[in-house]
C-alpha positions, 0 to 999 in steps of 0.5 A, a space after each residue: 843505572 850509573 856509578 859515581 866516584 868520591 874521595 871520602 875524608 878519612 882521619 886517624 892512622 891510615 895504612 901506608 901505601 901498599 899492594 897485595 893486601 886484603 880488605 875484608 868485611 867482618 861483623 860490620 867492620 872493615 879490615 886491611 891486613 898485610 901487603 907489601 909497600 914502603 913504610 914511612 917514618 911517621 907510620 913506623 914510629 906510631 906503630 912502635 909506640 903503640 906496640 911498646 906501650 900496650 903489648 907484652 914483650 912475648 907478643 912483640 917480635 912478629 908485630 914489629 916486622 915493619 920496624 925491622 927495616 929503615 923507614 922508606 925501605 920496601 917490605 912486607 907487613 902483618 899489621 891490621 887496620 880497621 876502617 870505621 864508616 859509621 860517620 859518612 862525613 868523616 871515616 876513621 882509620 885505626 890500627 888494631 892492637 892485637 894479642 897472641 902471636 900474629 901471622 908472619 908478614 905476607 902479601 898476596 894472601 887471601 882473607 875471608 870472614 868465617 863469621 861476624 866475629 872471626 877473620 880468616 887469613 891463609 897463604 901469601 908470601 914474604 919475599 921468596 917464602 910462601 905460606 900454607 898456614 891459616 890464621 884467625 883473628 877474633 874481633 871480640 878478643 882482639 887475638 890471633 890464633 893459628 889453625 891446627 889442621 887434620 889431614 893433608 893441606 894445600 901446598 904453600 902458595 900465593 896469588 890464590 882466591 878464597 870464597 866462602 860458601 855456607 860453612 865451607 871456604 873454597 880455595 882455588 889455584 895460586 902460584 907456588 914458586 919455581 914455576 909451579 902453578 896450581 889448578 886444585 880446588 880445596 875446601 876448609 871447614 870445621 870438623 864439627 859445627 860446634 868445635 870452632 867455638 867454646 862458650 866463655 864467660 862473656 861470649 864465645 871463644 874461638 877454638 883453633 882445633 878441629 878444622 879439616 882440609 878437603 881436596 875436591 879436585 878429583 871429585 868434581 865432574 866436568 873439565 875444570 880450569 887450567 892452572 892459573 893465578 891472579 884470577 878472580 873467583 866469586 859465588 852468585 845466584 842465578 834465580 831471582 829473589 834468592 838468598 842462596 848461591 848456585 854457582 862458583 865462577 873462576 875467571 881470567 888470571 894468568 899462567 907463566 906464559 900468557 894471560 887467560 881469557 876464559 871462565 869456568 862455572 862450578 855448579 854448587 848443587 851437582 859439583 860439576 864444572 861448566 864452560 858453556 855459557 859461562 859469563 866472561 869479561 869482554 877483555 882479558 885481564 888479571 889481578 883485578 878485584 871482582 865481587 858479588 853484591 846482593 840486589 833485588 831481584 837479581 844480584 850484581 857482580 862488579 869488577 874493577 882494575 887489573 892489568 891487561 898488559 905490561 904496565 897497562 893498568 886499568 881503572 874501568 868498572 864492569 857490572 854483570 846482572 846475574 839474571 842475564 849473566 852479561 857484563 856491561 860498562 855502567 856510565 859514570 855520573 860524577 867524580 873522577 875515576 882513580 888511576 889504573 891499578 892492580 893488586 888492589 883490594 875493596 870491600 862493600 859498604 851496605 850502609 852507603 851502597 858503595 865499594 871502598 877501594 884501598 891501595 894497589 900497584 901502578 908502577 908505584 905503591 898506592 895508599 889512597 882510599 876511593 869510594 865507588 857509589 853503586 847505589 843506582 845499580 844495587 838499590 835497596 833490599 827490596 824491588 818493584 816488579 809492576 804497577 797497575 794501572 800504567 797510565 792515568 790523568 795528569 791531575 793525579 789521584 789515580 789509585 795505584 797498586 805496586 807489586 814487588 819483592 821484600 817490601 816491609 812495614 815502615 814509612 813508604 814513599 813513592 816518587 814520580 819523575 825523571 829528573 831531580 827538578 821534576 820529581 814528586 813524592 807521595 806517601 804510600 800504604 804498605 799492604 804486604 811484602 809484595 804489595 804497596 798502594 798509593 794515589 798518583 801525584 798531581 803532575 799538572 805543573 810538568 804536563 803530560 809525559 811518561 815518568 819513572 816510578 820508584 819506592 823508598 821504605 824508611 829512607 833506605 834508598 830508591 828502587 832501581 827497577 825501571 817502571 814507567 807510568 804515563 801521565 796523559 792530558 785530562 780527558 775533556 768530555 766535549 771533545 770525546 766522540 761516539 760512533 757506530 751502529 748504536 748511535 745511528 737513528 734506527 736500531 733494533 730492540 732485544 739484542 745487543 747494539 754496539 758503538 765506540 767512544 773515542 776519548 780526547 784530551 784538552 788538545 783534542 788529541 786522541 787518547 792512547 791509553 785507558 782509565 777514563 770513567 765513562 757512563 752510558 744510560 739508555 732511557 725511553 723518550 716518553 717514559 717506560 723501561 730503560 735499557 741496559 748498557 755495558 762499557 769495556 775499556 779497550 786500553 787504547 783510548 777507545 771504549 766499547 759500549 753495548 746496550 739493549 732496549 726492552 721494547 720498540 720505541 724512541 730512546 735517548 742514549 746518554 754518554 757522559 764522562 766523570 771527571 774526578 775533580 767534578 761533582 757531576 758527569 759531563 755529556 760528551 759531544 752529541 749526547 744524548 743520541 736519539 734512536 728508534 728501536 724496531 722489532 727485528 723479528 717482524 716478517 716483511 710482507 710484499 704487497 701488489 699483484 704477482 708477475 704473470 708466469 711466462 713460458 719459453 716460446 716465440 722470438 720475444 727478446 724478454 722471454 730468455 736472455 739471448 746468450 743462453 739460446 745456444 744451450 736450447 737450440 732445437 728446444 722451441 727457440 727460433 732460428 735467429 736465436 739459434 744462429 746468434 747463440 752459435 756465434 757466441 759459443 
């Protein structure tokens, strides 16, 4: 359950160094928009050429914002870049040439994907100007549109969060300037599910009308978060194998006087704020990035970067399992972590199970692209939950059933091993969405040990749930022993007679798990009816055998072990055991003369134990017995 850092190779026209931008996944593509930074001369010239040759004059004025200042001067952007990761060996940056009137330059805004075809941008600031406008970029038409609202809307702000849940987008908090810090929760949704798109000749055309804001602040139950900005927000499920979200979490951030170390959970079913048991990072931080990523059976939430004090920028990664809702620091298995930073942005690439981080602020603008591989934590879109049996012989060929979630047809492989050098693969059979079957790999070259079991379907990656299978040294029949009443010389017939088998391996060590194939037969020494035997695996290396014979006589108890690699079973040590079965219901007769009945009289010491004489004083006992008894009592 580790992470690794990489520096991917990226060609093309990359965004210049910046912070306060957004990096959003939409329709399988990744888009960087806006932010503030320092535009280098090469970037500005490239942008100018593209705009002058490809755009109509009426659409130029906003998209030329980054050219309004000399190269190298700090400014705010409204440019849009796409990152293509379809070729893992070399990513490609491309600056988008858009139509329509683009949003004014801005930073510290928020952006979410409304659908696979539409990217929403809201709020932000440019120098001292803050916005409460909303814009949508159509991926099909490459066109910007400004949304037209019905009713009241949030006040202008930046440093806020936006989280999409179903058909709604939740906006929380932010800073409005002049000491105004917000704690309100708004949602933006289409008034009519069909009003946001109009059918066109080649697909759907976005309609900017019919969107409505709703202020939920006063409608919610419970105590909500205090006013804040530079916080994080994400939705996550708490139920396993869930495709719906249960909670919205608001965490950390700051106000005008201090950083905040708290978290609030909004139950999305009851719309109630909860603080008890809300997951919380182990340290106070603001301006970090935090997102939920789908994993099976429980989603994972990742946090990176941020600032914990004046010019104290962080580069640590924290991960929360949505089942336990506990944060932990995963070990780094490779690569070098980037420098600490705030005001950065990231996006999740499901094809490589990686988080892509671009830019940020670390007392300077950053323009690096970093890849955080989290595949060992996220795993593929399926998971294993159990295996049966959990142990077997080192030579393999044991039939194994793997239970799990979201299995699918395809090329299924099972991996046995703990390290790259000791891993063995076997092909498996898809049974249904919760069942896979295979035969265990022959592990004799590595010896008896416990190994991890993982599954891959169609090469999508190996499962991350830890399931262990114990290979044991081969059971050797000549080392196995039997003990108990059932192998003693004298037994009885007509009732169950038990004994135990102790399995031992090639080193004559006791086996500690089950799964061996023992057989027991009870045959009469001189012919006749055989006995019945039942074997119960105690799963600890012992096997309980109970047999019964139909009549008295001498029997041979044969015990053997069936090695899957041998055609015939082999007798264990001491087998066969010779036993004689007697009738347990015969009444034993007493032969000889009965003892003579005696009376209590005289001084014969054999007549009565003398310590009891005191109880019989004056009852026919002699005086000497009475005297002795009185001394005792």
